[in-house]
C-alpha positions in Angstrom: 108.4 89.7 100.5 106.7 93.0 100.2 108.5 96.5 99.9 107.1 99.1 102.2 107.4 102.6 103.2 106.9 103.2 107.2 106.6 105.9 109.7 107.1 106.0 113.6 107.1 109.0 116.1 107.8 111.6 113.2 110.4 109.6 111.5 110.3 107.7 108.2 111.8 104.3 106.7 111.7 102.1 103.9 112.0 98.4 104.1 111.1 94.8 103.4 108.1 93.1 105.0 108.6 89.4 106.0 105.5 88.1 107.9 104.9 90.6 110.8 108.6 92.1 110.7 109.8 94.8 108.9 113.7 94.8 107.9 114.6 98.4 107.8 116.8 99.2 104.9 118.8 102.8 105.0 118.0 104.1 108.4 115.2 106.4 109.4 114.9 110.2 108.0 112.9 113.4 109.8 110.1 114.8 108.2 106.8 113.8 106.4 106.1 110.6 104.8 105.5 112.2 101.4 108.9 113.7 101.4 110.9 110.8 102.3 112.4 108.4 99.6 111.1 105.3 98.3 113.9 103.4 96.4 113.2 99.8 96.8 111.8 99.3 93.4 115.2 99.4 91.8 115.3 95.9 90.5 119.3 95.6 90.3 119.7 96.5 94.1 116.9 94.7 95.9 119.0 91.6 96.9 122.0 93.8 98.4 119.9 96.0 100.1 117.8 93.2 101.6 121.1 91.3 102.7 122.3 94.9 104.2 119.1 95.5 106.4 120.1 94.9 109.9 117.3 96.9 112.0 113.9 95.0 112.5 110.8 96.4 113.7 107.0 94.8 114.3 104.6 95.9 111.7 102.4 96.6 114.6 104.7 99.3 116.0 104.9 101.3 112.7 102.4 102.9 110.3 102.5 101.9 106.6 102.8 104.9 104.2 102.1 105.1 100.5 104.9 103.3 98.9 106.0 106.2 96.5 109.0 108.3 96.0 108.6 112.0 96.2 110.6 112.3 92.7 108.6 109.6 91.0 105.9 109.9 88.4 102.5 108.8 88.8 101.0 108.0 85.4 97.4 106.8 85.0 95.9 104.8 82.0 92.0 105.7 81.4 89.3 103.5 79.9 91.5 100.7 79.6 89.0 97.8 80.3 86.5 97.1 77.6 83.8 96.6 79.9 84.5 100.0 81.2 84.7 101.6 77.8 81.2 100.2 76.7 79.6 101.4 80.0 80.9 104.8 79.4 79.8 104.6 75.8 83.4 105.4 74.4 84.9 104.1 71.3 88.0 101.5 71.7 91.3 103.7 71.6 93.9 102.8 69.5 96.4 104.2 71.9 96.6 104.2 75.6 94.8 107.1 77.0 97.0 109.0 79.5 96.7 111.5 82.5 98.5 111.9 85.7 97.8 112.4 89.2 99.7 114.7 91.8 101.2 113.3 94.9 99.2 115.4 97.4 96.1 113.6 95.7 97.4 110.2 97.5 97.0 109.2 100.8 98.3 106.0 102.8 96.8 102.7 103.0 94.3 102.9 106.1 94.1 106.8 105.9 91.0 108.7 105.2 90.3 109.5 101.6 88.3 112.8 101.5 84.9 113.5 99.6 85.6 117.3 98.5 83.1 120.3 99.6 82.2 121.2 96.2 81.2 118.0 95.0 79.1 114.8 96.1 80.0 112.7 93.0 82.8 111.0 94.5 83.4 107.3 92.5 85.7 104.7 93.0 88.1 103.3 90.5 90.1 100.2 91.5 93.0 99.5 89.6 96.4 97.3 89.3 99.7 99.7 89.7 102.9 98.6 88.4 106.2 100.4 89.4 109.1 100.8 87.3 112.2 99.0 88.3 115.0 100.4 86.2 115.3 103.3 83.5 113.2 102.7 80.5 113.4 104.7 77.3 112.1 103.4 73.7 112.1 99.9 75.1 111.0 97.0 73.1 107.6 95.5 73.2 109.2 92.0 74.1 111.2 93.5 76.7 108.9 95.7 78.4 108.0 93.4 81.4 111.7 93.4 82.4 111.3 96.8 83.4 108.6 96.4 86.0 109.9 96.4 89.6 106.7 95.4 91.3 103.1 95.5 91.8 100.5 97.3 94.1 96.8 98.4 94.3 95.5 101.8 93.3 92.1 103.5 94.1 91.7 106.4 91.7 88.9 108.2 93.5 87.2 110.6 90.9 85.1 113.7 91.0 83.1 113.2 88.5 81.2 116.6 87.8 84.5 118.1 87.7 86.0 115.6 85.3 83.5 116.3 82.9 85.2 119.6 82.0 88.7 118.7 83.2 90.4 115.5 83.6 93.0 116.9 85.4 90.7 118.5 88.1 88.6 115.6 88.4 91.5 113.1 89.2 93.6 115.4 91.5 91.4 116.5 94.2 93.3 116.9 97.6 93.7 113.1 99.2 91.0 111.4 97.2 93.1 108.5 96.1 95.4 106.0 97.8 97.9 103.5 96.9 99.3 100.4 98.7 99.8 98.9 101.1 102.9 97.9 99.7 104.6 96.8 96.4 105.4 92.9 95.5 108.7 92.7 93.7 108.0 91.5 90.3 110.4 88.2 91.1 108.0 87.5 93.8 104.5 88.0 92.2 103.1 85.1 91.2 99.6 85.4 89.3 100.0 85.3 85.5 96.5 87.4 85.2 96.0 88.8 88.5 92.3 89.2 89.4 91.1 92.9 90.4 88.4 93.5 92.9 86.8 96.5 94.3 84.4 96.4 97.3 82.3 99.1 98.9 81.3 98.4 102.4 82.1 94.9 101.8 80.1 94.4 98.5 81.8 93.8 95.4 81.5 96.8 92.9 84.0 96.0 90.3 85.7 92.4 89.5 88.2 91.8 86.5 91.4 90.6 85.5 94.5 91.9 83.7 94.1 89.9 80.6 90.6 92.1 80.1 92.7 95.3 79.6 92.5 96.8 76.2 96.2 97.9 76.5 98.3 95.3 78.4 101.1 96.3 80.7 103.9 95.8 78.4 102.1 97.7 75.6 101.4 100.9 78.2 105.3 100.5 79.1 106.4 100.2 75.5 104.1 103.4 74.7 105.0 105.4 77.5 108.7 105.0 77.3 108.2 106.4 73.5 107.8 110.1 74.8 109.0 110.0 78.5 112.0 108.4 80.1 110.2 106.0 82.7 112.6 106.0 85.9 112.9 103.6 89.0 109.9 104.4 91.3 107.5 105.5 88.6 103.9 104.4 89.0 101.8 103.3 86.5 98.0 102.8 87.5 96.9 100.5 84.6 92.8 101.6 84.5 89.8 100.4 85.7 87.1 97.8 84.8 83.2 98.2 84.7 81.1 98.7 87.5 81.9 102.4 88.4 79.5 104.4 90.4 78.8 107.1 87.8 77.1 104.5 85.4 74.9 102.8 87.9 71.0 103.8 88.3 71.2 105.4 90.4 74.7 106.4 90.6 76.6 104.9 93.6 78.8 107.6 94.9 81.0 107.3 98.1 80.0 109.0 101.1 81.4 109.7 104.4 81.2 106.5 106.8 82.0 104.4 103.6 84.9 101.9 103.4 86.4 101.3 99.8 89.0 98.3 99.3 90.9 97.4 96.2 92.1 93.9 96.1 94.8 92.8 93.6 95.5 89.0 93.6 99.2 88.5 94.7 99.4 91.9 96.4 96.4 92.2 99.0 93.9 94.6 100.0 94.2 98.1 99.9 91.7 99.8 102.1 90.5 103.2 103.4 87.6 104.8 105.1 85.8 107.9 103.3 85.4 111.0 105.3 84.1 114.7 104.2 86.7 117.2 103.8 87.1 119.7 106.6 
């Protein structure tokens, strides 16, 4: 089972994807997809919501939207793979390095990501994303994984020259990242050590496994819950492995006409074309 946000004819819904059929939960709402709720990550309600879904639509008749709630936090972990720390010549951190992304920096699966006018230094960062399934505050490390509602793929598009003087700016240019194409509920997520691959125009540019993170998922959740309440729907992007374009010789930047893909084992492929911002 997969949890999706969908749109059709100016209306938005959320539901459960099974094969090529979406079971709609809670009906449709008018307006932009970014403003529509996405509540299906709440682990205590999933079974009841799935049982209550009565309307079905064909996946081919709807558009997949970024599976995120407008009230959710989008929290990112920086430099969280040892090979990435090595390639950027950074000392291994003693605590997770955290930054945030704004919602308007994220596009839907399949939608164009935008290279901004002010820079050509547009880099790729494929990541495993987790979504919180129940409220988490001061959680114990051994209990932390019970707060995970599901898993997805994340593309953390980065404007490297701006990132040098401001991480917030470099990570939050309009429509430079993506999330999706759906969330797989934690109960249905099979891999114990999911593989992560990033492909640019079909060529693998990053390849790793979750076990190679410096701070694993439970450690990140425990750390974050010390200082902020994690709420159902909050998304955590867990960091990118080595192979980023900025550290290649010559640098490998994303450009118009490219296709970037992030594949997370047990989730699937998040793919987006790259275009220039208007």
